[in-house]
N, C-alpha and C positions, 0 to 999 in steps of 0.2 A: 887824535886817535878816534876812530869811529866807534859808535855805540853798538853794542851787541844787538842783533836782530831779535825780535820777540819769538821767532820760530827756531832759534838756535838750539842745537842739541846739547846734551850734557858735556860731551867732549869739547865742543866749541866754547861752551861756557867755562870749562876748566882751563883751557888754553888762554882765553881772554883774561880770566881772573889771575892766573899765574903771571901773565905779562904785566898786569897792573900792580899786583900786590906781592909778587914773589911766591916762593913755594909755601904752600899751606897744607896742613894735615887733611887727610881724606874726610875725616869727620866734619871739619869746618867747611870744606867744599860742599859736602852733601847738605849741610845746614844752610849755607848760602844759596844753593840750588833750590831747596824747598821754599825758602823765603821769596826767591825770584818767581817761582811758579805761583805762589800765593798772590804776590803783588800784580803779576800779569793777569790774574783772574779777577781783579777788582774792577767793578763797573759802577758808574755813577748814574743814578736815575734823576734826571732833571725835569721830569714831568712832560717832556715833549710829546709822548704818546697820547696823553689826555688832551693837551693843548692843541694838537694837530686835528683833533676831532671837532673842535669848536669852530664857529663861523670865522672867516678871516678877520672881521672887525673886532673880534673878542680874543684873539689868540695872544695878544701882548698885554692884556689887562690882568691886574691882580684879582684875587677873589673878591676883595672889598669893592673894587671898581666894577667888576662884573655884577655883583649884587646891587650896587647903586643903579646900574644901567637897567637891570631887569625891573627894579622897583619903579624907576622913572617911566619906563615903557608901560608898565601896568597902570600907573597913575594917569598917564596920558590917554589910556583907553577907558578911563572911568571906573576902574576896579578899585575896591577898597582893600588895602593891604594891612593886615594886623599880624604882629608876631605872636606866636603861640606862647603861653606862659611856660616857664621852665618847670618841669616836674621833678620832684625829689626821687632819688633812686628807690627802687622797691625794697631794698634791704634796710632802709632806715625806718 
């Protein structure tokens, strides 16, 4: 049985659901429809927007690997790299 298309109307959804599960009360069908609409609206952010802005040789590096690369490049240029001391929050 084919899967219902994401752009299906409520009537198509109702027919599809009745074919799969049999007759259902209208309240349950409306509830299932609202859940379907919510689930179709879920989007996953995998960070590709930010990663695509990086140079090609850094796009597949983790943050730690990228930090190590920047550190190594700075050291090779003769720069002295020191981490700043952690400051306590102002409310303490």
